[in-house]
C-alpha positions in Angstrom: 4.3 12.4 14.7 2.0 14.8 12.9 0.3 17.5 14.9 -3.5 17.8 15.1 -4.8 19.0 11.7 -1.6 18.3 9.8 -1.9 15.8 6.9 0.1 12.7 7.0 0.8 9.6 4.9 -0.8 6.5 6.3 -0.5 2.8 5.5 -2.9 -0.1 6.2 -2.3 -3.8 5.9 -5.5 -5.7 4.8 -5.4 -8.6 7.2 -8.5 -9.1 9.2 -12.2 -9.9 8.8 -14.3 -8.6 11.7 -11.7 -6.4 13.4 -9.8 -3.3 12.4 -6.8 -3.7 10.1 -3.4 -2.4 11.3 -2.9 1.2 10.3 0.2 3.4 10.8 1.8 6.7 9.8 4.4 6.5 7.1 7.3 9.0 7.2 7.4 11.3 4.2 10.8 10.0 3.2 9.4 6.4 2.9 6.4 7.7 1.1 8.7 9.4 -1.4 10.5 6.1 -1.9 7.3 4.3 -2.5 6.2 7.0 -5.0 9.6 6.5 -6.8 9.0 2.8 -7.0 5.6 3.4 -8.5 7.0 5.8 -11.1 9.4 3.1 -12.3 6.8 0.3 -12.7 5.5 -0.8 -16.1 1.8 -0.7 -17.0 -0.2 -3.8 -16.0 -1.9 -5.8 -18.7 -5.0 -7.7 -17.9 -7.0 -7.8 -14.6 -5.1 -7.8 -11.3 -5.3 -11.0 -9.2 -8.2 -11.2 -6.9 -7.3 -11.2 -3.2 -8.5 -14.1 -1.1 -11.6 -13.6 1.2 -9.5 -14.3 4.3 -5.9 -13.6 5.3 -3.5 -11.1 3.8 -5.2 -9.1 1.0 -2.6 -6.5 0.3 -1.6 -3.1 1.7 -2.6 0.5 1.0 -0.7 3.8 1.1 -2.9 6.9 1.4 -1.5 10.3 0.6 -2.6 13.5 2.4 -4.4 14.5 -0.8 -6.5 11.3 -0.9 -4.6 9.3 -3.6 -4.3 5.6 -2.7 -1.9 3.0 -3.9 -3.1 -0.6 -3.2 -0.5 -3.3 -3.7 -1.2 -7.1 -3.9 -0.1 -10.0 -5.9 2.3 -8.3 -8.2 0.0 -5.4 -9.1 -0.3 -1.9 -7.7 -3.4 0.1 -8.3 -3.4 3.9 -7.9 -6.8 5.5 -7.3 -7.2 9.2 -7.7 -10.2 11.5 -8.4 -9.2 11.4 -12.1 -9.4 7.6 -12.3 -7.5 4.3 -11.7 -4.2 3.1 -13.1 -2.7 -0.3 -12.6 1.0 -1.1 -12.9 3.1 -4.3 -12.6 5.2 -5.0 -9.6 6.1 -8.7 -10.2 8.9 -8.5 -7.6 6.5 -6.9 -5.2 9.2 -4.3 -4.3 6.7 -1.5 -3.6 4.5 -3.8 -1.5 7.5 -4.9 0.6 8.8 -1.4 1.0 5.4 -0.2 2.2 5.0 -3.1 4.7 8.6 -2.4 6.0 7.4 1.0 7.2 5.2 -0.7 9.8 6.3 -0.3 13.4 7.9 -3.4 15.0 5.5 -6.2 16.0 2.5 -4.4 14.5 2.1 -7.0 11.7 2.3 -10.8 11.9 4.9 -12.5 9.7 3.7 -12.3 6.1 4.7 -14.8 3.4 4.3 -14.0 -0.3 
């Protein structure tokens, strides 16, 4: 676990309305794997699918420097101070890898 003041990678599953979503630290090794998956993805064409108003709405990986990857529905969006980039993840490999970093029993069973 990171010590006070040390930056860490964090993930969050967007699940709930009206209560906090599950958030957990992500080991740097897993974050590196997610970043490698991102680097291998092709650009997305068109607008990403809209998430439903209730239920599972995707997952987010936040880097210590503030970059955020949001994965849902076969698209991954990277948001940085420089802008936004969307890539295609039809197999949802990045999304699954990130969700698999959650501690046991933190997330309900997810189907997609």
